[in-house]
Backbone atoms as SQL, in Angstrom:
CREATE TABLE atoms (id INTEGER PRIMARY KEY, chain TEXT, resi INTEGER, resn TEXT, atom TEXT, x REAL, y REAL, z REAL);
INSERT INTO atoms VALUES
  (1, 'A', 1, 'MET', 'N', -10.138, -7.031, -25.522),
  (2, 'A', 1, 'MET', 'CA', -9.910, -7.222, -24.057),
  (3, 'A', 1, 'MET', 'C', -11.025, -8.035, -23.524),
  (4, 'A', 2, 'LYS', 'N', -10.690, -9.056, -22.714),
  (5, 'A', 2, 'LYS', 'CA', -11.630, -9.985, -22.101),
  (6, 'A', 2, 'LYS', 'C', -12.413, -9.189, -21.031),
  (7, 'A', 3, 'PRO', 'N', -13.620, -9.586, -20.808),
  (8, 'A', 3, 'PRO', 'CA', -14.552, -8.954, -19.874),
  (9, 'A', 3, 'PRO', 'C', -13.859, -8.747, -18.419),
  (10, 'A', 4, 'ILE', 'N', -13.158, -9.719, -17.914),
  (11, 'A', 4, 'ILE', 'CA', -12.513, -9.700, -16.667),
  (12, 'A', 4, 'ILE', 'C', -11.414, -8.648, -16.646),
  (13, 'A', 5, 'GLU', 'N', -10.610, -8.586, -17.750),
  (14, 'A', 5, 'GLU', 'CA', -9.599, -7.547, -17.893),
  (15, 'A', 5, 'GLU', 'C', -10.166, -6.185, -17.893),
  (16, 'A', 6, 'ALA', 'N', -11.318, -5.995, -18.559),
  (17, 'A', 6, 'ALA', 'CA', -11.957, -4.737, -18.680),
  (18, 'A', 6, 'ALA', 'C', -12.430, -4.316, -17.222),
  (19, 'A', 7, 'LEU', 'N', -12.930, -5.202, -16.444),
  (20, 'A', 7, 'LEU', 'CA', -13.414, -4.905, -15.203),
  (21, 'A', 7, 'LEU', 'C', -12.204, -4.518, -14.253),
  (22, 'A', 8, 'LYS', 'N', -11.119, -5.257, -14.327),
  (23, 'A', 8, 'LYS', 'CA', -9.938, -4.901, -13.527),
  (24, 'A', 8, 'LYS', 'C', -9.383, -3.554, -13.956),
  (25, 'A', 9, 'SER', 'N', -9.384, -3.246, -15.190),
  (26, 'A', 9, 'SER', 'CA', -8.892, -1.999, -15.701),
  (27, 'A', 9, 'SER', 'C', -9.721, -0.814, -15.248),
  (28, 'A', 10, 'ALA', 'N', -11.036, -1.026, -15.213),
  (29, 'A', 10, 'ALA', 'CA', -11.960, 0.050, -14.684),
  (30, 'A', 10, 'ALA', 'C', -11.752, 0.155, -13.171),
  (31, 'A', 11, 'ARG', 'N', -11.611, -0.916, -12.473),
  (32, 'A', 11, 'ARG', 'CA', -11.357, -0.844, -11.053),
  (33, 'A', 11, 'ARG', 'C', -10.044, -0.119, -10.746),
  (34, 'A', 12, 'ASN', 'N', -8.952, -0.426, -11.488),
  (35, 'A', 12, 'ASN', 'CA', -7.708, 0.272, -11.247),
  (36, 'A', 12, 'ASN', 'C', -7.756, 1.763, -11.546),
  (37, 'A', 13, 'THR', 'N', -8.516, 2.076, -12.625),
  (38, 'A', 13, 'THR', 'CA', -8.633, 3.489, -12.872),
  (39, 'A', 13, 'THR', 'C', -9.398, 4.248, -11.817),
  (40, 'A', 14, 'TYR', 'N', -10.425, 3.655, -11.302),
  (41, 'A', 14, 'TYR', 'CA', -11.292, 4.132, -10.158),
  (42, 'A', 14, 'TYR', 'C', -10.395, 4.332, -8.962),
  (43, 'A', 15, 'ILE', 'N', -9.571, 3.287, -8.624),
  (44, 'A', 15, 'ILE', 'CA', -8.730, 3.377, -7.483),
  (45, 'A', 15, 'ILE', 'C', -7.705, 4.520, -7.597),
  (46, 'A', 16, 'CYS', 'N', -7.052, 4.657, -8.773),
  (47, 'A', 16, 'CYS', 'CA', -6.078, 5.709, -8.986),
  (48, 'A', 16, 'CYS', 'C', -6.849, 7.067, -8.791),
  (49, 'A', 17, 'HIS', 'N', -7.948, 7.188, -9.280),
  (50, 'A', 17, 'HIS', 'CA', -8.724, 8.496, -9.187),
  (51, 'A', 17, 'HIS', 'C', -9.096, 8.730, -7.650),
  (52, 'A', 18, 'GLN', 'N', -9.465, 7.745, -6.979),
  (53, 'A', 18, 'GLN', 'CA', -9.839, 7.861, -5.602),
  (54, 'A', 18, 'GLN', 'C', -8.558, 8.286, -4.664),
  (55, 'A', 19, 'VAL', 'N', -7.491, 7.686, -4.975),
  (56, 'A', 19, 'VAL', 'CA', -6.203, 7.986, -4.163),
  (57, 'A', 19, 'VAL', 'C', -5.813, 9.292, -4.446),
  (58, 'A', 20, 'ASN', 'N', -5.916, 9.833, -5.701),
  (59, 'A', 20, 'ASN', 'CA', -5.556, 11.182, -6.041),
  (60, 'A', 20, 'ASN', 'C', -6.396, 12.169, -5.372),
  (61, 'A', 21, 'ARG', 'N', -7.595, 11.858, -4.958),
  (62, 'A', 21, 'ARG', 'CA', -8.550, 12.747, -4.317),
  (63, 'A', 21, 'ARG', 'C', -8.262, 12.945, -2.828),
  (64, 'A', 22, 'VAL', 'N', -7.515, 11.998, -2.255),
  (65, 'A', 22, 'VAL', 'CA', -7.349, 12.079, -0.818),
  (66, 'A', 22, 'VAL', 'C', -6.499, 13.245, -0.505),
  (67, 'A', 23, 'ARG', 'N', -6.926, 14.043, 0.531),
  (68, 'A', 23, 'ARG', 'CA', -6.200, 15.227, 0.994),
  (69, 'A', 23, 'ARG', 'C', -5.096, 14.748, 1.983),
  (70, 'A', 24, 'LEU', 'N', -3.887, 15.001, 1.693),
  (71, 'A', 24, 'LEU', 'CA', -2.743, 14.644, 2.526),
  (72, 'A', 24, 'LEU', 'C', -2.538, 15.648, 3.655),
  (73, 'A', 25, 'PRO', 'N', -2.250, 15.183, 4.840),
  (74, 'A', 25, 'PRO', 'CA', -2.004, 16.215, 5.856),
  (75, 'A', 25, 'PRO', 'C', -0.511, 16.691, 5.717),
  (76, 'A', 26, 'ASP', 'N', -0.219, 17.779, 6.571),
  (77, 'A', 26, 'ASP', 'CA', 1.144, 18.267, 6.606),
  (78, 'A', 26, 'ASP', 'C', 1.793, 17.279, 7.578),
  (79, 'A', 27, 'PHE', 'N', 2.903, 16.654, 7.065),
  (80, 'A', 27, 'PHE', 'CA', 3.512, 15.658, 7.910),
  (81, 'A', 27, 'PHE', 'C', 4.698, 16.187, 8.630),
  (82, 'A', 28, 'GLU', 'N', 4.856, 15.709, 9.873),
  (83, 'A', 28, 'GLU', 'CA', 6.038, 15.986, 10.607),
  (84, 'A', 28, 'GLU', 'C', 7.083, 14.973, 10.226),
  (85, 'A', 29, 'GLU', 'N', 8.159, 15.467, 9.634),
  (86, 'A', 29, 'GLU', 'CA', 9.160, 14.529, 9.092),
  (87, 'A', 29, 'GLU', 'C', 10.018, 14.055, 10.213),
  (88, 'A', 30, 'ASN', 'N', 9.707, 12.782, 10.680),
  (89, 'A', 30, 'ASN', 'CA', 10.430, 12.192, 11.782),
  (90, 'A', 30, 'ASN', 'C', 11.368, 11.168, 11.373),
  (91, 'A', 31, 'ARG', 'N', 11.449, 10.129, 12.026),
  (92, 'A', 31, 'ARG', 'CA', 12.453, 9.042, 11.720),
  (93, 'A', 31, 'ARG', 'C', 12.180, 8.403, 10.430),
  (94, 'A', 32, 'PHE', 'N', 13.337, 8.131, 9.725),
  (95, 'A', 32, 'PHE', 'CA', 13.248, 7.396, 8.477),
  (96, 'A', 32, 'PHE', 'C', 13.405, 5.906, 8.743),
  (97, 'A', 33, 'VAL', 'N', 12.386, 5.072, 8.330),
  (98, 'A', 33, 'VAL', 'CA', 12.374, 3.702, 8.744),
  (99, 'A', 33, 'VAL', 'C', 12.013, 2.830, 7.503),
  (100, 'A', 34, 'ARG', 'N', 12.121, 1.570, 7.644),
  (101, 'A', 34, 'ARG', 'CA', 11.596, 0.538, 6.754),
  (102, 'A', 34, 'ARG', 'C', 10.802, -0.489, 7.528),
  (103, 'A', 35, 'ARG', 'N', 9.646, -0.865, 7.132),
  (104, 'A', 35, 'ARG', 'CA', 8.832, -1.720, 7.762),
  (105, 'A', 35, 'ARG', 'C', 8.487, -2.908, 6.810),
  (106, 'A', 36, 'HIS', 'N', 8.518, -4.105, 7.399),
  (107, 'A', 36, 'HIS', 'CA', 7.982, -5.363, 6.739),
  (108, 'A', 36, 'HIS', 'C', 6.655, -5.595, 7.273),
  (109, 'A', 37, 'ILE', 'N', 5.624, -5.602, 6.477),
  (110, 'A', 37, 'ILE', 'CA', 4.213, -5.643, 6.915),
  (111, 'A', 37, 'ILE', 'C', 3.514, -6.819, 6.202),
  (112, 'A', 38, 'THR', 'N', 2.842, -7.632, 7.018),
  (113, 'A', 38, 'THR', 'CA', 1.933, -8.655, 6.507),
  (114, 'A', 38, 'THR', 'C', 0.534, -8.384, 6.841),
  (115, 'A', 39, 'PHE', 'N', -0.320, -8.223, 5.842),
  (116, 'A', 39, 'PHE', 'CA', -1.725, -7.967, 6.010),
  (117, 'A', 39, 'PHE', 'C', -2.553, -9.185, 5.839),
  (118, 'A', 40, 'HIS', 'N', -3.460, -9.472, 6.920),
  (119, 'A', 40, 'HIS', 'CA', -4.259, -10.642, 7.004),
  (120, 'A', 40, 'HIS', 'C', -5.691, -10.125, 6.834),
  (121, 'A', 41, 'GLY', 'N', -6.604, -10.898, 6.191),
  (122, 'A', 41, 'GLY', 'CA', -7.961, -10.612, 6.072),
  (123, 'A', 41, 'GLY', 'C', -8.397, -10.625, 4.508),
  (124, 'A', 42, 'ARG', 'N', -9.385, -9.879, 4.221),
  (125, 'A', 42, 'ARG', 'CA', -9.884, -9.768, 2.777),
  (126, 'A', 42, 'ARG', 'C', -8.963, -8.757, 2.085),
  (127, 'A', 43, 'VAL', 'N', -7.851, -9.175, 1.585),
  (128, 'A', 43, 'VAL', 'CA', -6.806, -8.280, 1.049),
  (129, 'A', 43, 'VAL', 'C', -6.414, -8.685, -0.343),
  (130, 'A', 44, 'GLN', 'N', -6.889, -9.770, -0.846),
  (131, 'A', 44, 'GLN', 'CA', -6.628, -10.166, -2.254),
  (132, 'A', 44, 'GLN', 'C', -7.827, -10.029, -3.104),
  (133, 'A', 45, 'LYS', 'N', -7.673, -9.734, -4.367),
  (134, 'A', 45, 'LYS', 'CA', -8.772, -9.612, -5.294),
  (135, 'A', 45, 'LYS', 'C', -9.709, -8.436, -4.978),
  (136, 'A', 46, 'VAL', 'N', -9.218, -7.419, -4.332),
  (137, 'A', 46, 'VAL', 'CA', -10.041, -6.283, -4.058),
  (138, 'A', 46, 'VAL', 'C', -9.282, -4.925, -4.414),
  (139, 'A', 47, 'GLY', 'N', -8.213, -5.004, -5.142),
  (140, 'A', 47, 'GLY', 'CA', -7.406, -3.838, -5.566),
  (141, 'A', 47, 'GLY', 'C', -6.510, -3.340, -4.456),
  (142, 'A', 48, 'PHE', 'N', -6.184, -4.179, -3.501),
  (143, 'A', 48, 'PHE', 'CA', -5.335, -3.764, -2.357),
  (144, 'A', 48, 'PHE', 'C', -3.976, -3.312, -2.755),
  (145, 'A', 49, 'ARG', 'N', -3.259, -4.101, -3.629),
  (146, 'A', 49, 'ARG', 'CA', -1.935, -3.794, -3.908),
  (147, 'A', 49, 'ARG', 'C', -1.796, -2.546, -4.735),
  (148, 'A', 50, 'ILE', 'N', -2.679, -2.322, -5.686),
  (149, 'A', 50, 'ILE', 'CA', -2.613, -1.117, -6.477),
  (150, 'A', 50, 'ILE', 'C', -2.893, 0.123, -5.704),
  (151, 'A', 51, 'GLU', 'N', -3.878, 0.011, -4.746),
  (152, 'A', 51, 'GLU', 'CA', -4.220, 1.137, -3.873),
  (153, 'A', 51, 'GLU', 'C', -3.098, 1.485, -2.953),
  (154, 'A', 52, 'LEU', 'N', -2.489, 0.446, -2.341),
  (155, 'A', 52, 'LEU', 'CA', -1.374, 0.592, -1.474),
  (156, 'A', 52, 'LEU', 'C', -0.217, 1.303, -2.228),
  (157, 'A', 53, 'ALA', 'N', 0.161, 0.767, -3.415),
  (158, 'A', 53, 'ALA', 'CA', 1.215, 1.307, -4.199),
  (159, 'A', 53, 'ALA', 'C', 0.945, 2.740, -4.614),
  (160, 'A', 54, 'GLN', 'N', -0.284, 3.078, -5.105),
  (161, 'A', 54, 'GLN', 'CA', -0.623, 4.443, -5.554),
  (162, 'A', 54, 'GLN', 'C', -0.455, 5.407, -4.354),
  (163, 'A', 55, 'MET', 'N', -0.943, 5.051, -3.186),
  (164, 'A', 55, 'MET', 'CA', -0.857, 5.925, -1.973),
  (165, 'A', 55, 'MET', 'C', 0.622, 6.074, -1.613),
  (166, 'A', 56, 'ALA', 'N', 1.295, 4.933, -1.587),
  (167, 'A', 56, 'ALA', 'CA', 2.771, 4.976, -1.183),
  (168, 'A', 56, 'ALA', 'C', 3.522, 5.954, -2.113),
  (169, 'A', 57, 'GLU', 'N', 3.303, 5.948, -3.413),
  (170, 'A', 57, 'GLU', 'CA', 3.857, 6.827, -4.317),
  (171, 'A', 57, 'GLU', 'C', 3.557, 8.332, -4.041),
  (172, 'A', 58, 'ARG', 'N', 2.246, 8.595, -3.728),
  (173, 'A', 58, 'ARG', 'CA', 1.857, 9.935, -3.386),
  (174, 'A', 58, 'ARG', 'C', 2.546, 10.413, -2.086),
  (175, 'A', 59, 'LEU', 'N', 2.766, 9.382, -1.155),
  (176, 'A', 59, 'LEU', 'CA', 3.440, 9.821, 0.085),
  (177, 'A', 59, 'LEU', 'C', 4.970, 9.752, -0.018),
  (178, 'A', 60, 'GLU', 'N', 5.511, 9.541, -1.247),
  (179, 'A', 60, 'GLU', 'CA', 6.920, 9.544, -1.497),
  (180, 'A', 60, 'GLU', 'C', 7.650, 8.471, -0.629),
  (181, 'A', 61, 'LEU', 'N', 6.997, 7.301, -0.594),
  (182, 'A', 61, 'LEU', 'CA', 7.604, 6.086, 0.047),
  (183, 'A', 61, 'LEU', 'C', 8.123, 5.185, -1.021),
  (184, 'A', 62, 'THR', 'N', 9.032, 4.357, -0.584),
  (185, 'A', 62, 'THR', 'CA', 9.563, 3.348, -1.491),
  (186, 'A', 62, 'THR', 'C', 9.314, 1.953, -0.910),
  (187, 'A', 63, 'GLY', 'N', 9.487, 0.915, -1.805),
  (188, 'A', 63, 'GLY', 'CA', 9.420, -0.457, -1.320),
  (189, 'A', 63, 'GLY', 'C', 8.698, -1.306, -2.349),
  (190, 'A', 64, 'TRP', 'N', 7.923, -2.234, -1.838),
  (191, 'A', 64, 'TRP', 'CA', 7.142, -3.182, -2.763),
  (192, 'A', 64, 'TRP', 'C', 6.068, -3.767, -2.051),
  (193, 'A', 65, 'VAL', 'N', 5.105, -4.420, -2.797),
  (194, 'A', 65, 'VAL', 'CA', 3.981, -5.132, -2.263),
  (195, 'A', 65, 'VAL', 'C', 3.759, -6.288, -3.138),
  (196, 'A', 66, 'LYS', 'N', 3.339, -7.399, -2.548),
  (197, 'A', 66, 'LYS', 'CA', 3.032, -8.626, -3.351),
  (198, 'A', 66, 'LYS', 'C', 1.985, -9.472, -2.676),
  (199, 'A', 67, 'ASN', 'N', 1.318, -10.311, -3.400),
  (200, 'A', 67, 'ASN', 'CA', 0.380, -11.327, -2.852),
  (201, 'A', 67, 'ASN', 'C', 1.151, -12.499, -2.380),
  (202, 'A', 68, 'ALA', 'N', 0.743, -13.060, -1.323),
  (203, 'A', 68, 'ALA', 'CA', 1.332, -14.253, -0.780),
  (204, 'A', 68, 'ALA', 'C', 0.381, -15.443, -1.236),
  (205, 'A', 69, 'GLU', 'N', 0.861, -16.636, -1.339),
  (206, 'A', 69, 'GLU', 'CA', 0.058, -17.772, -1.709),
  (207, 'A', 69, 'GLU', 'C', -0.993, -18.104, -0.713),
  (208, 'A', 70, 'ASN', 'N', -0.782, -17.817, 0.503),
  (209, 'A', 70, 'ASN', 'CA', -1.858, -18.075, 1.527),
  (210, 'A', 70, 'ASN', 'C', -2.932, -17.097, 1.700),
  (211, 'A', 71, 'GLY', 'N', -3.062, -16.101, 0.809),
  (212, 'A', 71, 'GLY', 'CA', -4.215, -15.179, 0.834),
  (213, 'A', 71, 'GLY', 'C', -3.783, -13.838, 1.489),
  (214, 'A', 72, 'GLU', 'N', -2.604, -13.813, 2.085),
  (215, 'A', 72, 'GLU', 'CA', -2.115, -12.540, 2.721),
  (216, 'A', 72, 'GLU', 'C', -1.475, -11.654, 1.677),
  (217, 'A', 73, 'VAL', 'N', -1.292, -10.434, 2.053),
  (218, 'A', 73, 'VAL', 'CA', -0.447, -9.483, 1.208),
  (219, 'A', 73, 'VAL', 'C', 0.751, -9.031, 2.041),
  (220, 'A', 74, 'ILE', 'N', 1.953, -9.129, 1.410),
  (221, 'A', 74, 'ILE', 'CA', 3.156, -8.762, 2.122),
  (222, 'A', 74, 'ILE', 'C', 3.747, -7.482, 1.473),
  (223, 'A', 75, 'ALA', 'N', 4.249, -6.532, 2.315),
  (224, 'A', 75, 'ALA', 'CA', 4.798, -5.331, 1.775),
  (225, 'A', 75, 'ALA', 'C', 6.024, -4.910, 2.653),
  (226, 'A', 76, 'GLU', 'N', 6.961, -4.279, 1.983),
  (227, 'A', 76, 'GLU', 'CA', 8.059, -3.600, 2.649),
  (228, 'A', 76, 'GLU', 'C', 7.907, -2.167, 2.226),
  (229, 'A', 77, 'VAL', 'N', 7.842, -1.261, 3.221),
  (230, 'A', 77, 'VAL', 'CA', 7.661, 0.158, 2.946),
  (231, 'A', 77, 'VAL', 'C', 8.732, 0.928, 3.720),
  (232, 'A', 78, 'GLN', 'N', 9.302, 1.888, 2.915),
  (233, 'A', 78, 'GLN', 'CA', 10.424, 2.700, 3.499),
  (234, 'A', 78, 'GLN', 'C', 10.051, 4.181, 3.307),
  (235, 'A', 79, 'GLY', 'N', 10.320, 4.953, 4.369),
  (236, 'A', 79, 'GLY', 'CA', 10.159, 6.441, 4.333),
  (237, 'A', 79, 'GLY', 'C', 10.045, 6.931, 5.784),
  (238, 'A', 80, 'PHE', 'N', 9.466, 8.170, 5.838),
  (239, 'A', 80, 'PHE', 'CA', 9.238, 8.780, 7.119),
  (240, 'A', 80, 'PHE', 'C', 8.214, 8.087, 7.809),
  (241, 'A', 81, 'GLU', 'N', 8.351, 7.777, 9.199),
  (242, 'A', 81, 'GLU', 'CA', 7.402, 7.024, 9.946),
  (243, 'A', 81, 'GLU', 'C', 6.040, 7.529, 9.919),
  (244, 'A', 82, 'SER', 'N', 5.901, 8.963, 9.988),
  (245, 'A', 82, 'SER', 'CA', 4.530, 9.557, 9.996),
  (246, 'A', 82, 'SER', 'C', 3.865, 9.290, 8.759),
  (247, 'A', 83, 'ARG', 'N', 4.493, 9.154, 7.601),
  (248, 'A', 83, 'ARG', 'CA', 3.886, 8.798, 6.306),
  (249, 'A', 83, 'ARG', 'C', 3.493, 7.335, 6.249),
  (250, 'A', 84, 'ILE', 'N', 4.273, 6.538, 6.721),
  (251, 'A', 84, 'ILE', 'CA', 3.978, 5.044, 6.797),
  (252, 'A', 84, 'ILE', 'C', 2.661, 4.910, 7.678),
  (253, 'A', 85, 'ARG', 'N', 2.640, 5.567, 8.776),
  (254, 'A', 85, 'ARG', 'CA', 1.424, 5.500, 9.688),
  (255, 'A', 85, 'ARG', 'C', 0.227, 5.941, 8.903),
  (256, 'A', 86, 'PHE', 'N', 0.378, 7.025, 8.251),
  (257, 'A', 86, 'PHE', 'CA', -0.812, 7.464, 7.430),
  (258, 'A', 86, 'PHE', 'C', -1.219, 6.417, 6.398),
  (259, 'A', 87, 'LEU', 'N', -0.228, 5.886, 5.720),
  (260, 'A', 87, 'LEU', 'CA', -0.555, 4.793, 4.664),
  (261, 'A', 87, 'LEU', 'C', -1.381, 3.677, 5.339),
  (262, 'A', 88, 'LEU', 'N', -0.906, 3.215, 6.478),
  (263, 'A', 88, 'LEU', 'CA', -1.590, 2.026, 7.120),
  (264, 'A', 88, 'LEU', 'C', -2.946, 2.423, 7.659),
  (265, 'A', 89, 'LYS', 'N', -3.159, 3.639, 8.126),
  (266, 'A', 89, 'LYS', 'CA', -4.442, 4.095, 8.563),
  (267, 'A', 89, 'LYS', 'C', -5.412, 4.206, 7.366),
  (268, 'A', 90, 'PHE', 'N', -4.857, 4.744, 6.252),
  (269, 'A', 90, 'PHE', 'CA', -5.659, 4.882, 5.009),
  (270, 'A', 90, 'PHE', 'C', -6.111, 3.536, 4.523),
  (271, 'A', 91, 'MET', 'N', -5.232, 2.586, 4.470),
  (272, 'A', 91, 'MET', 'CA', -5.576, 1.226, 4.011),
  (273, 'A', 91, 'MET', 'C', -6.652, 0.623, 4.904),
  (274, 'A', 92, 'ASN', 'N', -6.487, 0.791, 6.172),
  (275, 'A', 92, 'ASN', 'CA', -7.398, 0.263, 7.159),
  (276, 'A', 92, 'ASN', 'C', -8.855, 0.854, 7.043),
  (277, 'A', 93, 'SER', 'N', -8.923, 2.124, 6.487),
  (278, 'A', 93, 'SER', 'CA', -10.237, 2.824, 6.407),
  (279, 'A', 93, 'SER', 'C', -10.974, 2.389, 5.193),
  (280, 'A', 94, 'LEU', 'N', -10.490, 1.667, 4.276),
  (281, 'A', 94, 'LEU', 'CA', -11.192, 1.336, 3.038),
  (282, 'A', 94, 'LEU', 'C', -12.223, 0.229, 3.307),
  (283, 'A', 95, 'LYS', 'N', -13.424, 0.518, 2.729),
  (284, 'A', 95, 'LYS', 'CA', -14.616, -0.373, 3.000),
  (285, 'A', 95, 'LYS', 'C', -14.491, -1.714, 2.354),
  (286, 'A', 96, 'ARG', 'N', -14.009, -1.772, 1.121),
  (287, 'A', 96, 'ARG', 'CA', -13.988, -3.016, 0.432),
  (288, 'A', 96, 'ARG', 'C', -12.861, -3.942, 0.837),
  (289, 'A', 97, 'ILE', 'N', -11.951, -3.424, 1.591),
  (290, 'A', 97, 'ILE', 'CA', -10.881, -4.192, 2.161),
  (291, 'A', 97, 'ILE', 'C', -11.064, -4.412, 3.611),
  (292, 'A', 98, 'LYS', 'N', -10.859, -5.597, 4.137),
  (293, 'A', 98, 'LYS', 'CA', -11.095, -5.853, 5.483),
  (294, 'A', 98, 'LYS', 'C', -9.740, -6.487, 6.084),
  (295, 'A', 99, 'ILE', 'N', -8.982, -5.541, 6.687),
  (296, 'A', 99, 'ILE', 'CA', -7.735, -6.022, 7.310),
  (297, 'A', 99, 'ILE', 'C', -8.051, -6.485, 8.685),
  (298, 'A', 100, 'ARG', 'N', -7.853, -7.747, 8.888),
  (299, 'A', 100, 'ARG', 'CA', -8.205, -8.364, 10.220),
  (300, 'A', 100, 'ARG', 'C', -6.930, -8.181, 11.203),
  (301, 'A', 101, 'LYS', 'N', -5.780, -8.222, 10.601),
  (302, 'A', 101, 'LYS', 'CA', -4.562, -8.127, 11.452),
  (303, 'A', 101, 'LYS', 'C', -3.466, -7.660, 10.527),
  (304, 'A', 102, 'MET', 'N', -2.480, -6.874, 11.175),
  (305, 'A', 102, 'MET', 'CA', -1.272, -6.348, 10.473),
  (306, 'A', 102, 'MET', 'C', -0.076, -6.794, 11.337),
  (307, 'A', 103, 'ASP', 'N', 0.854, -7.522, 10.748),
  (308, 'A', 103, 'ASP', 'CA', 2.094, -7.814, 11.419),
  (309, 'A', 103, 'ASP', 'C', 3.133, -6.779, 10.849),
  (310, 'A', 104, 'ASN', 'N', 3.616, -5.836, 11.724),
  (311, 'A', 104, 'ASN', 'CA', 4.394, -4.730, 11.387),
  (312, 'A', 104, 'ASN', 'C', 5.751, -4.785, 12.020),
  (313, 'A', 105, 'LYS', 'N', 6.742, -5.113, 11.357),
  (314, 'A', 105, 'LYS', 'CA', 8.116, -5.350, 11.929),
  (315, 'A', 105, 'LYS', 'C', 9.196, -4.392, 11.314),
  (316, 'A', 106, 'PRO', 'N', 10.156, -3.904, 12.114),
  (317, 'A', 106, 'PRO', 'CA', 11.249, -3.103, 11.566),
  (318, 'A', 106, 'PRO', 'C', 12.087, -3.901, 10.577),
  (319, 'A', 107, 'HIS', 'N', 12.585, -3.239, 9.654),
  (320, 'A', 107, 'HIS', 'CA', 13.435, -3.929, 8.687),
  (321, 'A', 107, 'HIS', 'C', 14.681, -3.044, 8.338),
  (322, 'A', 108, 'SER', 'N', 15.701, -3.535, 7.785),
  (323, 'A', 108, 'SER', 'CA', 16.889, -2.766, 7.408),
  (324, 'A', 108, 'SER', 'C', 16.559, -1.789, 6.281),
  (325, 'A', 109, 'ILE', 'N', 16.997, -0.545, 6.340),
  (326, 'A', 109, 'ILE', 'CA', 16.782, 0.393, 5.295),
  (327, 'A', 109, 'ILE', 'C', 17.672, 0.046, 4.039),
  (328, 'A', 110, 'ARG', 'N', 17.050, 0.237, 2.846),
  (329, 'A', 110, 'ARG', 'CA', 17.693, 0.028, 1.614),
  (330, 'A', 110, 'ARG', 'C', 18.072, 1.382, 0.973),
  (331, 'A', 111, 'GLU', 'N', 19.290, 1.729, 0.989),
  (332, 'A', 111, 'GLU', 'CA', 19.691, 3.045, 0.487),
  (333, 'A', 111, 'GLU', 'C', 19.506, 3.174, -1.077),
  (334, 'A', 112, 'ASP', 'N', 19.576, 2.005, -1.703),
  (335, 'A', 112, 'ASP', 'CA', 19.486, 2.076, -3.265),
  (336, 'A', 112, 'ASP', 'C', 18.163, 2.071, -3.837),
  (337, 'A', 113, 'GLU', 'N', 17.056, 2.064, -2.961),
  (338, 'A', 113, 'GLU', 'CA', 15.743, 1.927, -3.455),
  (339, 'A', 113, 'GLU', 'C', 15.211, 3.384, -3.785),
  (340, 'A', 114, 'THR', 'N', 14.512, 3.484, -4.992),
  (341, 'A', 114, 'THR', 'CA', 14.030, 4.737, -5.306),
  (342, 'A', 114, 'THR', 'C', 12.487, 4.859, -5.742),
  (343, 'A', 115, 'THR', 'N', 11.857, 3.698, -5.881),
  (344, 'A', 115, 'THR', 'CA', 10.523, 3.487, -6.293),
  (345, 'A', 115, 'THR', 'C', 9.699, 2.591, -5.384),
  (346, 'A', 116, 'PHE', 'N', 8.463, 2.613, -5.644),
  (347, 'A', 116, 'PHE', 'CA', 7.511, 1.599, -5.040),
  (348, 'A', 116, 'PHE', 'C', 6.959, 0.710, -6.136),
  (349, 'A', 117, 'LYS', 'N', 7.112, -0.676, -5.941),
  (350, 'A', 117, 'LYS', 'CA', 6.713, -1.530, -7.002),
  (351, 'A', 117, 'LYS', 'C', 5.655, -2.521, -6.461),
  (352, 'A', 118, 'ILE', 'N', 4.847, -2.995, -7.412),
  (353, 'A', 118, 'ILE', 'CA', 3.949, -4.136, -7.223),
  (354, 'A', 118, 'ILE', 'C', 4.685, -5.383, -7.842),
  (355, 'A', 119, 'LEU', 'N', 4.940, -6.369, -7.003),
  (356, 'A', 119, 'LEU', 'CA', 5.723, -7.532, -7.426),
  (357, 'A', 119, 'LEU', 'C', 4.666, -8.584, -7.839);
């Protein structure tokens, strides 16, 4: 394994461990929605996508996340609105990630989606 791959693997293991330690609140199951979110700021090369995907899975959300060529990260997240709000607040609280701006728009629900993926 190359040194950079070893570092990424260690970072990803650390992120998964940290996400699993987060205490989740009791959620009020409200509206079921899908959001298209663009994250601006220091959001690439900091473990953003894996952290978002791991927390989305814990929150039983579906969708996807990917890097954009312009340095932004784009995601579509589907589930209960209270859980999506928690996910966004959690991502905004991370010190190594600096979200300068979030564009958060409603999107059509996908009935066939069952997982959260990193694209």
